[in-house]
N, CA and C atoms as a LAMMPS dump frame, in Angstrom:
ITEM: TIMESTEP
0
ITEM: NUMBER OF ATOMS
267
ITEM: BOX BOUNDS ff ff ff
-5.0000000000000000e+02 5.0000000000000000e+02
-5.0000000000000000e+02 5.0000000000000000e+02
-5.0000000000000000e+02 5.0000000000000000e+02
ITEM: ATOMS id mol type element x y z
1 1 1 N 18.26 -283.021 63.23
2 1 2 C 16.881 -282.722 62.885
3 1 3 C 16.31 -281.629 63.79
4 2 1 N 16.737 -281.604 65.054
5 2 2 C 16.241 -280.609 65.984
6 2 3 C 16.607 -279.193 65.536
7 3 1 N 17.841 -279.025 64.998
8 3 2 C 18.247 -277.708 64.499
9 3 3 C 17.346 -277.252 63.356
10 4 1 N 16.962 -278.172 62.496
11 4 2 C 16.078 -277.821 61.377
12 4 3 C 14.732 -277.345 61.906
13 5 1 N 14.198 -278.028 62.893
14 5 2 C 12.907 -277.627 63.457
15 5 3 C 13.024 -276.243 64.097
16 6 1 N 14.09 -276.013 64.851
17 6 2 C 14.3 -274.711 65.493
18 6 3 C 14.432 -273.62 64.434
19 7 1 N 15.21 -273.883 63.388
20 7 2 C 15.387 -272.889 62.327
21 7 3 C 14.094 -272.651 61.56
22 8 1 N 13.315 -273.703 61.322
23 8 2 C 12.037 -273.532 60.632
24 8 3 C 11.059 -272.714 61.469
25 9 1 N 11.094 -272.89 62.788
26 9 2 C 10.257 -272.083 63.678
27 9 3 C 10.69 -270.621 63.596
28 10 1 N 11.996 -270.382 63.585
29 10 2 C 12.536 -269.028 63.442
30 10 3 C 12.008 -268.376 62.169
31 11 1 N 12.048 -269.114 61.066
32 11 2 C 11.559 -268.586 59.788
33 11 3 C 10.056 -268.333 59.847
34 12 1 N 9.306 -269.271 60.421
35 12 2 C 7.85 -269.107 60.515
36 12 3 C 7.488 -267.851 61.295
37 13 1 N 8.205 -267.598 62.381
38 13 2 C 7.939 -266.386 63.171
39 13 3 C 8.309 -265.143 62.375
40 14 1 N 9.407 -265.188 61.646
41 14 2 C 9.823 -264.073 60.797
42 14 3 C 8.747 -263.773 59.748
43 15 1 N 8.154 -264.81 59.232
44 15 2 C 7.122 -264.648 58.213
45 15 3 C 5.776 -264.259 58.83
46 16 1 N 5.773 -264.064 60.152
47 16 2 C 4.58 -263.645 60.893
48 16 3 C 3.439 -264.641 60.734
49 17 1 N 3.822 -265.906 60.677
50 17 2 C 2.802 -266.95 60.663
51 17 3 C 2.188 -267.024 62.052
52 18 1 N 0.998 -267.5 62.132
53 18 2 C 0.361 -267.664 63.431
54 18 3 C 1.015 -268.866 64.11
55 19 1 N 1.803 -268.564 65.135
56 19 2 C 2.602 -269.583 65.803
57 19 3 C 2.136 -269.712 67.246
58 20 1 N 1.933 -270.941 67.675
59 20 2 C 1.645 -271.192 69.083
60 20 3 C 2.532 -272.337 69.556
61 21 1 N 2.322 -272.82 70.764
62 21 2 C 3.202 -273.846 71.319
63 21 3 C 3.193 -275.138 70.513
64 22 1 N 2.081 -275.465 69.894
65 22 2 C 1.977 -276.715 69.151
66 22 3 C 2.48 -276.63 67.723
67 23 1 N 2.673 -275.43 67.229
68 23 2 C 3.12 -275.262 65.851
69 23 3 C 2.441 -274.066 65.218
70 24 1 N 2.475 -274.028 63.909
71 24 2 C 1.79 -272.97 63.175
72 24 3 C 0.353 -273.399 62.958
73 25 1 N -0.507 -272.438 62.735
74 25 2 C -1.894 -272.759 62.448
75 25 3 C -1.948 -273.701 61.247
76 26 1 N -2.492 -274.883 61.455
77 26 2 C -2.621 -275.849 60.376
78 26 3 C -1.411 -276.748 60.179
79 27 1 N -0.326 -276.529 60.918
80 27 2 C 0.88 -277.329 60.773
81 27 3 C 1.429 -277.719 62.134
82 28 1 N 2.02 -278.89 62.213
83 28 2 C 2.863 -279.233 63.351
84 28 3 C 4.261 -278.765 63.009
85 29 1 N 5.105 -278.586 64.01
86 29 2 C 6.477 -278.132 63.747
87 29 3 C 7.183 -279.04 62.757
88 30 1 N 6.929 -280.33 62.838
89 30 2 C 7.579 -281.291 61.938
90 30 3 C 7.126 -281.141 60.496
91 31 1 N 6.016 -280.434 60.264
92 31 2 C 5.474 -280.275 58.916
93 31 3 C 6.06 -279.085 58.154
94 32 1 N 6.809 -278.219 58.837
95 32 2 C 7.384 -277.05 58.176
96 32 3 C 8.424 -277.5 57.162
97 33 1 N 8.383 -276.934 55.965
98 33 2 C 9.21 -277.417 54.861
99 33 3 C 10.186 -276.372 54.314
100 34 1 N 10.516 -275.362 55.094
101 34 2 C 11.414 -274.317 54.606
102 34 3 C 12.773 -274.871 54.181
103 35 1 N 13.23 -275.923 54.825
104 35 2 C 14.58 -276.451 54.592
105 35 3 C 14.719 -277.261 53.308
106 36 1 N 13.627 -277.646 52.681
107 36 2 C 13.765 -278.412 51.441
108 36 3 C 12.751 -278.094 50.352
109 37 1 N 11.907 -277.093 50.572
110 37 2 C 10.894 -276.765 49.573
111 37 3 C 11.064 -275.332 49.085
112 38 1 N 11.311 -275.199 47.779
113 38 2 C 11.395 -273.858 47.189
114 38 3 C 10.075 -273.12 47.366
115 39 1 N 8.955 -273.848 47.315
116 39 2 C 7.645 -273.216 47.47
117 39 3 C 7.51 -272.534 48.83
118 40 1 N 8.178 -273.068 49.832
119 40 2 C 8.153 -272.468 51.162
120 40 3 C 9.224 -271.382 51.297
121 41 1 N 10.381 -271.597 50.683
122 41 2 C 11.52 -270.713 50.911
123 41 3 C 11.467 -269.427 50.071
124 42 1 N 10.952 -269.502 48.862
125 42 2 C 10.932 -268.319 47.991
126 42 3 C 10.159 -267.146 48.617
127 43 1 N 8.995 -267.346 49.236
128 43 2 C 8.337 -266.203 49.874
129 43 3 C 9.191 -265.547 50.972
130 44 1 N 10.014 -266.336 51.645
131 44 2 C 10.913 -265.791 52.667
132 44 3 C 11.961 -264.909 52.003
133 45 1 N 12.518 -265.383 50.897
134 45 2 C 13.51 -264.61 50.15
135 45 3 C 12.887 -263.301 49.662
136 46 1 N 11.651 -263.359 49.186
137 46 2 C 10.963 -262.15 48.724
138 46 3 C 10.761 -261.16 49.861
139 47 1 N 10.427 -261.653 51.048
140 47 2 C 10.259 -260.757 52.194
141 47 3 C 11.593 -260.107 52.555
142 48 1 N 12.665 -260.89 52.553
143 48 2 C 13.991 -260.337 52.839
144 48 3 C 14.328 -259.263 51.813
145 49 1 N 13.99 -259.505 50.546
146 49 2 C 14.273 -258.526 49.484
147 49 3 C 13.517 -257.223 49.705
148 50 1 N 12.344 -257.276 50.309
149 50 2 C 11.613 -256.038 50.593
150 50 3 C 12.23 -255.282 51.767
151 51 1 N 12.861 -255.998 52.669
152 51 2 C 13.525 -255.372 53.817
153 51 3 C 14.859 -254.778 53.4
154 52 1 N 15.578 -255.445 52.495
155 52 2 C 16.925 -255.044 52.068
156 52 3 C 16.97 -254.758 50.559
157 53 1 N 16.093 -253.894 50.03
158 53 2 C 16.043 -253.716 48.569
159 53 3 C 17.302 -253.098 47.96
160 54 1 N 18.042 -252.328 48.73
161 54 2 C 19.223 -251.65 48.187
162 54 3 C 20.516 -252.428 48.405
163 55 1 N 20.431 -253.551 49.062
164 55 2 C 21.64 -254.296 49.398
165 55 3 C 21.79 -255.499 48.461
166 56 1 N 22.053 -255.233 47.196
167 56 2 C 22.104 -256.28 46.17
168 56 3 C 23.185 -257.318 46.465
169 57 1 N 24.36 -256.877 46.874
170 57 2 C 25.455 -257.813 47.156
171 57 3 C 25.079 -258.84 48.198
172 58 1 N 24.457 -258.383 49.26
173 58 2 C 24.047 -259.297 50.321
174 58 3 C 22.952 -260.24 49.821
175 59 1 N 22.084 -259.741 48.971
176 59 2 C 20.978 -260.558 48.482
177 59 3 C 21.434 -261.66 47.536
178 60 1 N 22.62 -261.54 46.963
179 60 2 C 23.101 -262.579 46.054
180 60 3 C 23.17 -263.939 46.734
181 61 1 N 23.395 -263.953 48.041
182 61 2 C 23.455 -265.232 48.744
183 61 3 C 22.106 -265.954 48.733
184 62 1 N 21.033 -265.234 48.416
185 62 2 C 19.703 -265.834 48.382
186 62 3 C 19.23 -266.12 46.96
187 63 1 N 20.131 -266.097 46
188 63 2 C 19.778 -266.307 44.602
189 63 3 C 19.343 -267.759 44.375
190 64 1 N 18.053 -267.992 44.089
191 64 2 C 17.582 -269.367 43.918
192 64 3 C 18.129 -270.054 42.67
193 65 1 N 18.739 -269.289 41.759
194 65 2 C 19.278 -269.894 40.543
195 65 3 C 20.578 -270.645 40.79
196 66 1 N 21.066 -270.605 42.03
197 66 2 C 22.23 -271.437 42.366
198 66 3 C 21.795 -272.886 42.555
199 67 1 N 20.508 -273.1 42.739
200 67 2 C 19.925 -274.424 42.925
201 67 3 C 20.477 -275.161 44.138
202 68 1 N 21.041 -274.442 45.066
203 68 2 C 21.573 -275.052 46.28
204 68 3 C 20.703 -274.624 47.455
205 69 1 N 19.619 -275.334 47.661
206 69 2 C 18.65 -274.936 48.674
207 69 3 C 19.256 -274.981 50.071
208 70 1 N 20.19 -275.905 50.33
209 70 2 C 20.813 -275.967 51.654
210 70 3 C 21.575 -274.684 51.971
211 71 1 N 22.354 -274.199 51.018
212 71 2 C 23.133 -272.98 51.226
213 71 3 C 22.215 -271.769 51.394
214 72 1 N 21.188 -271.702 50.585
215 72 2 C 20.266 -270.573 50.648
216 72 3 C 19.467 -270.613 51.952
217 73 1 N 19.036 -271.791 52.351
218 73 2 C 18.321 -271.962 53.62
219 73 3 C 19.184 -271.471 54.783
220 74 1 N 20.444 -271.877 54.8
221 74 2 C 21.352 -271.446 55.867
222 74 3 C 21.548 -269.929 55.833
223 75 1 N 21.656 -269.35 54.638
224 75 2 C 21.782 -267.901 54.511
225 75 3 C 20.552 -267.18 55.028
226 76 1 N 19.376 -267.722 54.741
227 76 2 C 18.124 -267.142 55.218
228 76 3 C 18.081 -267.178 56.751
229 77 1 N 18.442 -268.313 57.318
230 77 2 C 18.445 -268.45 58.783
231 77 3 C 19.406 -267.442 59.405
232 78 1 N 20.608 -267.317 58.851
233 78 2 C 21.586 -266.367 59.389
234 78 3 C 21.093 -264.929 59.247
235 79 1 N 20.479 -264.611 58.12
236 79 2 C 19.924 -263.268 57.925
237 79 3 C 18.873 -262.974 58.997
238 80 1 N 17.956 -263.906 59.209
239 80 2 C 16.872 -263.685 60.17
240 80 3 C 17.431 -263.524 61.582
241 81 1 N 18.42 -264.318 61.947
242 81 2 C 19.047 -264.167 63.268
243 81 3 C 19.651 -262.768 63.407
244 82 1 N 20.345 -262.315 62.377
245 82 2 C 20.949 -260.985 62.395
246 82 3 C 19.868 -259.899 62.439
247 83 1 N 18.848 -260.054 61.643
248 83 2 C 17.735 -259.107 61.592
249 83 3 C 17.065 -259.012 62.961
250 84 1 N 16.793 -260.164 63.566
251 84 2 C 16.152 -260.175 64.875
252 84 3 C 17.031 -259.507 65.924
253 85 1 N 18.329 -259.741 65.839
254 85 2 C 19.26 -259.13 66.788
255 85 3 C 19.241 -257.602 66.639
256 86 1 N 19.235 -257.118 65.392
257 86 2 C 19.214 -255.67 65.14
258 86 3 C 17.904 -255.035 65.602
259 87 1 N 16.791 -255.703 65.352
260 87 2 C 15.503 -255.114 65.669
261 87 3 C 15.15 -255.222 67.152
262 88 1 N 15.807 -256.139 67.854
263 88 2 C 15.536 -256.291 69.294
264 88 3 C 16.415 -255.365 70.138
265 89 1 N 17.485 -254.84 69.551
266 89 2 C 18.389 -253.968 70.317
267 89 3 C 18.167 -252.52 69.991
């Protein structure tokens, strides 16, 4: 469960949510639902698509029509880690 919270915080920061030590504005860390809610995850996928519009092959891993939210969630987390690494160096 701790990994999910850490990954959800990573996503929240990527989405430029207002994040402080206690959580996001209006949410506790435990309330973040990126790992099981399409309503939370789809906006993240859309943001990634705006960053990588020409990289269709890579974006296929985020295709919500696979209906496998666990796989897509993990792909989103890995993308954000890679993105953060590239933008910080």
